[in-house]
C-alpha positions, 0 to 999 in steps of 0.5 A: 500500500505504501508503494502505491501511495508514494507513486500516486503522491509523485503525480500530485505535487503539493504546490501546483495542486494547491495553486490551482485552487487557492491564491498563494503568496510566497513567503521565504521558503513557504507559500501562504494563502486562505484556507478553503476548508473553514472559511478563512477570510482575512488571515492566511492560515494555510501554509505550503511547504514545497521542501517537504511537499506538504501543507497545513492550516494552522487554524482548522488543523487540516493538512497533508500532501497533495492527495489529501488536499484533492480529497478534501477539495473534491469530496472524494474518498482518498482511495478514489483520488489515489486511483485517479492519480495512478490512472486506474480504478483498482490498484495496479497489478502487483500491489496490495488492494486499496482500501474500500471506499466508505461513502454515502450512495449518490442518487442516479444521474437522472435524479440529480439532473432533475433536482438540480434543474428544478433548483436552478429554475428557483434561483436567480443571478445576482448583480454581483455575479453578473458583474463578475461574469461580465468581467470574464467576457460572459454576457448575462444572457449566456450565463443565464442560458448556461444555467449559472445561478447565485446560490445561498445556503439555507432551507431548501424550498422542497424535500429532495431525494436522498443522495443528491450532493449539496443537500442534506436532511434536517431533523427526522423523517426527511421532511426538511432539507437544507442547501449546504454552503458556501454561498457563491456562483453555481456552475452546472457540470454536465455530461455529454448528454447535457445532464447536470451531474453536479454543481461547481461553486465559485465561493464568494468568500475569497478570490479564485475559490472553486469548490464542489457543492458536496455533502458527504457524511451528512444526513441524506447527502453524498459526495459530488466527486469531481466529474468532467464537464462537457460543453457541447457545440461543434461535433468534429474537434474537442477542446480540453481545458480546466473547469466548467467556466473555461470549457463553457467560454471556449464553446461559446466563443469558438463554437466547438465542444469543450471539455473541462477537467476538474484539475490537471492532475486528474486528466485521466478522467477525460479519456472515457468522455473523449471515447464517448464523443469520438472527436476527429481531433483533440485540442489541448488548452490547459492553463499557461502557469507562470510559476516555474514549478507549476508550469513544469507540473502542468507540462508533465500532465499535459504531455501524459494526456497528449500521449494517451490521446494520440493512441486514438485521435489527432492531437493539437495544442492551443496557443495564445499570447503570454500574459493570459493564464487561461484560454478564456482570459484571451478569448475575453480580451478578443484574442483567438488562440492558434492551433498547432499539431502536437509534436510526435506520432499522431493518427 
C-alpha cells in the first residue's frame, strides 16, 4: 500500500495542486494563502511547504500532501483520488488492494439532473455575479442560458431525494432539507448528454475559490466527486481545458465542444468522455502557469494526456499570447488562440 501511495503522491505535487485552487503568496521558503476548508477570510492560515511537499492550516488543523488536499477539495474518498492519480480504478497489478471506499450512495444521474434543474429554475443571478461574469467576457444572457445561478445556503424550498450532493436532511423523517454552503456562483457540470451531474461553486468568500457543492457524511447527502464537464457545440474537434467556466467560454466563443477537467492532475478522467464523443481531433488548452514549478507540473500532465490521446485521435495544442493564464482570459480580451499539431506520432 505504501508503494502505491508514494507513486500516486509523485503525480500530485503539493504546490501546483494547491495553486490551482487557492491564491498563494510566497513567503521565504513557504507559500501562504486562505484556507478553503473553514472559511478563512482575512488571515492566511494555510501554509505550503514545497521542501517537504506538504501543507497545513494552522487554524482548522487540516493538512497533508497533495492527495489529501484533492480529497478534501473534491469530496472524494482518498482511495478514489489515489486511483485517479495512478490512472486506474483498482490498484495496479502487483500491489496490495486499496482500501474500500466508505461513502454515502449518490442518487442516479437522472435524479440529480432533475433536482438540480428544478433548483436552478428557483434561483436567480445576482448583480454581483453578473458583474463578475461580465468581467470574464460572459454576457448575462449566456450565463443565464448556461444555467449559472447565485446560490445561498439555507432551507431548501422542497424535500429532495436522498443522495443528491449539496443537500442534506434536517431533523427526522426527511421532511426538511437544507442547501449546504458556501454561498457563491453555481456552475452546472454536465455530461455529454447535457445532464447536470453536479454543481461547481465559485465561493464568494475569497478570490479564485472553486469548490464542489458536496455533502458527504451528512444526513441524506453524498459526495459530488469531481466529474468532467462537457460543453457541447461543434461535433468534429474537442477542446480540453480546466473547469466548467473555461470549457463553457471556449464553446461559446469558438463554437466547438469543450471539455473541462476538474484539475490537471486528474486528466485521466477525460479519456472515457473523449471515447464517448469520438472527436476527429483533440485540442489541448490547459492553463499557461507562470510559476516555474507549476508550469513544469502542468507540462508533465499535459504531455501524459497528449500521449494517451494520440493512441486514438489527432492531437493539437492551443496557443495564445503570454500574459493570459487561461484560454478564456484571451478569448475575453478578443484574442483567438492558434492551433498547432502536437509534436510526435499522431493518427
